C-alpha positions in Angstrom: 0.0 0.0 0.0 1.4 3.4 -1.0 -0.1 6.7 0.0 1.2 10.2 -0.8 -0.1 13.6 0.4 0.9 17.2 0.9 2.0 18.3 4.3 1.7 22.1 4.3 -1.3 23.5 2.5 -5.0 23.6 3.1 -6.0 21.4 0.1 -4.5 18.1 1.4 -2.3 18.3 4.5 -3.0 14.8 5.7 0.7 14.2 6.4 1.4 17.6 8.1 2.8 15.8 11.2 4.5 12.9 9.4 7.9 14.4 10.1 7.3 13.8 13.8 6.8 10.0 13.5 9.4 7.7 15.1 10.4 4.1 14.6 8.1 1.9 16.6 5.1 4.3 16.3 1.8 2.8 15.1 0.0 3.7 11.9 -3.7 2.9 11.8 -5.2 2.5 8.4 -9.0 2.4 8.5 -11.1 1.1 5.6 -14.7 -0.2 5.1 -13.3 -3.7 5.8 -11.7 -2.9 9.1 -8.5 -1.3 10.6 -5.0 -2.5 9.9 -2.2 -1.6 12.3 1.3 -1.1 11.1 4.5 -0.6 13.1 6.9 2.0 11.7 10.2 0.4 10.7 11.7 2.8 8.1 12.0 6.6 8.0 14.2 7.9 5.2 14.5 10.9 2.9 14.6 9.8 -0.7 15.0 11.5 -4.1 11.7 12.5 -5.7 12.3 10.0 -8.5 13.0 7.0 -6.2 10.1 4.6 -6.4 12.1 1.6 -5.0 10.2 1.8 -1.7 7.0 1.1 -3.5 8.2 -2.2 -4.9 6.5 -5.5 -4.0 7.5 -7.0 -0.7 6.9 -10.4 1.0 5.3 -8.7 4.0 2.3 -6.5 4.2 3.5 -2.9 4.6 2.3 0.6 4.2 4.4 3.4 2.6 3.7 7.0 3.3 5.4 9.7 1.2 5.4 13.5 1.5 7.5 16.5 0.7 10.5 17.6 2.8 10.4 21.3 3.8 13.2 23.3 2.3 14.4 20.3 0.1 12.3 20.4 -3.1 14.0 17.3 -4.6 13.5 15.1 -1.6 10.6 13.2 -0.1 10.1 11.8 3.3 9.3 8.1 3.1 7.8 6.2 6.1 7.2 2.5 6.0 5.3 0.4 8.5 4.9 -3.4 8.6 1.5 -4.8 9.6 1.2 -6.1 13.1 0.2 -9.7 13.6 -3.2 -10.1 15.1 -3.0 -11.0 18.8 
């Protein structure tokens, strides 16, 4: 699952606090079919043309991508791996 959003304007600032996330934090992704919970494992700045973090993986993960303030050619990429149901 890959999602991208703005982080600093009024038209779509869903990721305005993404830069505050830390490894181990939880991401809750709610759909009509239920809520999936992911644990943040990766936080990295990538080039705007780097799509490698969206490639297929063997685990179920979510990838969130947004702009980096003051660095127009970079994107903040956060990945979380789905928690096993307890």
